[in-house]
VOBA-1610 file (N, C-alpha, C; in pm, whole numbers, padded with zeros to 5 digits, always signed):
BEGIN
Met-04757-02020+03126Met-04711-02147+03178Met-04632-02125+03306Ala-04625-02228+03385Ala-04552-02225+03511Ala-04467-02351+03519Phe-04365-02345+03601Phe-04277-02459+03620Phe-04282-02501+03767Val-04303-02630+03790Val-04313-02686+03924Val-04213-02800+03937Leu-04198-02851+04058Leu-04109-02965+04082Leu-04193-03090+04104His-04151-03198+04040His-04226-03323+04041His-04130-03437+04072His-04169-03526+04163His-04086-03641+04199His-04128-03760+04112Pro-04037-03816+04032Pro-04076-03921+03938Pro-04121-04052+04002Glu-04069-04087+04117Glu-04105-04215+04180Glu-04239-04207+04253Thr-04256-04103+04334Thr-04380-04089+04411Thr-04487-04013+04334Glu-04446-03936+04234Glu-04531-03851+04152Glu-04587-03732+04231Gln-04519-03698+04340Gln-04560-03585+04423Gln-04516-03454+04360Ile-04600-03350+04374Ile-04567-03213+04333Ile-04523-03138+04458Tyr-04417-03060+04445Tyr-04361-02986+04559Tyr-04456-02875+04604Thr-04492-02879+04731Thr-04580-02780+04793Thr-04515-02724+04918Arg-04557-02606+04958Arg-04502-02544+05080Arg-04584-02423+05118Met-04553-02364+05231Met-04617-02239+05271Met-04559-02128+05184Leu-04648-02045+05132Leu-04610-01935+05043Leu-04678-01807+05091Val-04643-01695+05029Val-04706-01566+05059Val-04756-01508+04928Asn-04884-01468+04924Asn-04940-01412+04801Asn-04910-01263+04789His-04958-01201+04681His-04927-01059+04659His-04996-00966+04758Tyr-05088-01017+04839Tyr-05149-00941+04947Tyr-05075-00962+05080Glu-04964-01033+05072Glu-04880-01066+05187Glu-04951-01155+05287Leu-05039-01243+05236Leu-05108-01341+05319Leu-05046-01479+05295Ala-05021-01550+05404Ala-04962-01683+05394Ala-05067-01784+05350Tyr-05026-01877+05266Tyr-05114-01986+05224Tyr-05027-02107+05188Tyr-05089-02224+05187Tyr-05022-02347+05150Tyr-05056-02378+05005Gly-04952-02391+04922Gly-04978-02415+04781Gly-04857-02473+04708Val-04868-02476+04578Val-04764-02530+04491Val-04661-02422+04462Gln-04536-02450+04494Gln-04427-02359+04459Gln-04409-02365+04308Asn-04402-02249+04245Asn-04382-02246+04100Asn-04293-02130+04061Trp-04236-02143+03942Trp-04146-02042+03888Trp-04190-02005+03747Glu-04153-01886+03703Glu-04189-01840+03569Glu-04103-01900+03460Thr-03979-01937+03495Thr-03890-01995+03394Thr-03835-02129+03442Glu-03801-02211+03346Glu-03742-02341+03377Glu-03607-02323+03447Glu-03532-02221+03407Glu-03400-02196+03466Glu-03411-02163+03615Glu-03512-02082+03653Glu-03534-02050+03794Glu-03566-02176+03874Ala-03651-02260+03819Ala-03690-02383+03888Ala-03569-02475+03905Lys-03489-02489+03799Lys-03369-02574+03807Lys-03269-02522+03908Ala-03253-02390+03915Ala-03160-02331+04012Ala-03203-02363+04154His-03333-02355+04181His-03385-02387+04314His-03366-02536+04344Leu-03392-02617+04246Leu-03381-02762+04259Leu-03239-02803+04297Glu-03143-02744+04231Glu-03002-02780+04254Glu-02946-02720+04382Ala-03011-02614+04435Ala-02961-02546+04555Ala-03013-02606+04685Glu-03118-02686+04678Glu-03183-02739+04798Glu-03143-02884+04825Pro-03079-02911+04938Pro-03042-03049+04971Pro-03162-03144+04982Ala-03280-03091+05013Ala-03400-03175+05028Ala-03438-03244+04897Phe-03389-03195+04784Phe-03423-03253+04655Phe-03320-03354+04606Leu-03225-03386+04691Leu-03120-03482+04654Leu-03150-03618+04714Asp-03112-03724+04642Asp-03128-03859+04697Asp-03006-03892+04783Arg-02998-04014+04828Arg-02888-04056+04917Arg-02751-04047+04850Asp-02748-04056+04718Asp-02622-04048+04644Asp-02584-03906+04607Gly-02664-03808+04649Gly-02635-03669+04619Gly-02682-03625+04481Lys-02764-03708+04415Lys-02816-03672+04283Lys-02956-03613+04300Val-02991-03522+04211Val-03123-03460+04214Val-03228-03566+04188Ser-03326-03578+04279Ser-03428-03683+04266Ser-03563-03628+04220Trp-03573-03498+04199Trp-03694-03433+04149Trp-03663-03378+04011Phe-03765-03343+03934Phe-03739-03278+03806Phe-03839-03166+03783Val-03805-03078+03690Val-03889-02963+03658Val-03996-03005+03559Leu-04118-02963+03585Leu-04232-02997+03500Leu-04307-02869+03464Glu-04337-02851+03336Glu-04413-02734+03291Glu-04562-02765+03299Val-04637-02675+03360Val-04782-02691+03374Val-04850-02560+03332Ser-04976-02568+03299Ser-05051-02449+03260Ser-05096-02372+03385Glu-05133-02248+03363Glu-05186-02166+03473Glu-05315-02229+03527His-05394-02286+03439His-05518-02354+03481His-05486-02471+03575Gln-05386-02551+03539Gln-05345-02662+03626Gln-05299-02610+03762Met-05224-02499+03762Met-05178-02442+03889Met-05297-02406+03978Lys-05399-02346+03920Lys-05518-02310+03998Lys-05586-02435+04054Ile-05598-02538+03972Ile-05660-02664+04017Ile-05578-02725+04131Phe-05445-02727+04115Phe-05358-02781+04219Phe-05385-02712+04353Asn-05385-02579+04352Asn-05401-02504+04477Asn-05541-02519+04536Val-05643-02530+04452Val-05779-02555+04503Val-05784-02691+04571Lys-05725-02792+04509Lys-05726-02927+04566Lys-05656-02934+04702Leu-05553-02852+04720Leu-05479-02852+04846Leu-05559-02794+04962Lys-05658-02712+04934Lys-05747-02653+05034Lys-05673-02577+05144Asn-05557-02522+05109Asn-05477-02443+05204Asn-05444-02522+05330Asp-05431-02653+05319Asp-05406-02741+05433Asp-05270-02809+05417Pro-05172-02774+05501Pro-05038-02831+05491Pro-05030-02983+05511Gln-05138-03044+05558Gln-05136-03190+05572Gln-05174-03260+05441Asn-05215-03183+05341Asn-05248-03241+05212Asn-05124-03245+05122Leu-05099-03359+05064Leu-04990-03375+04968Leu-05051-03388+04829Leu-04988-03326+04730Leu-05040-03324+04595Leu-04962-03420+04505Tyr-05034-03497+04425Tyr-04973-03592+04332Tyr-05028-03567+04192Leu-04945-03589+04093Leu-04986-03579+03953Leu-04952-03712+03888Arg-05057-03794+03868Arg-05039-03928+03813Arg-05116-03938+03682Gly-05044-03963+03573Gly-05109-03974+03443Gly-05183-03849+03403Gly-05132-03734+03445Gly-05195-03607+03412Gly-05311-03569+03501Val-05342-03652+03601Val-05455-03626+03691Val-05401-03589+03830Ala-05446-03474+03879Ala-05404-03428+04012Ala-05492-03490+04119Ser-05429-03535+04226Ser-05502-03588+04340Ser-05432-03547+04469Val-05507-03548+04576Val-05453-03508+04706Val-05466-03625+04802Gln-05362-03641+04882Gln-05364-03743+04986Gln-05324-03676+05115Arg-05398-03701+05219Arg-05369-03642+05349Arg-05247-03709+05410Glu-05152-03629+05456Glu-05032-03682+05518Glu-05068-03743+05653Thr-05017-03862+05678Thr-05041-03929+05805Thr-04938-03882+05906Val-04987-03830+06016Val-04899-03781+06122Val-04899-03884+06234Ile-04781-03937+06266Ile-04768-04036+06372Ile-04715-03965+06496Glu-04788-03976+06604Glu-04746-03909+06728Glu-04694-04009+06827
//
């Protein structure tokens, strides 16, 4: 099992640029092996706080299979945002306004 961060209002899963065990950069789902590790990261990052200073994301346990599906859906593209709605993963392309 793996632990990821999930936003309850938007249902977005936290993604970012990562480095694999071959030291190659890729865009994927940040995950932790333990719930405690995930919570520590959640509480240490100001980006996960709402306007009132409260944590606005929560830790969600997912299977290794789900993790693989999440990363395949992202297609290594940082403009793709991942959502988990009703147990179904979907990707939406981020709109960039120039």
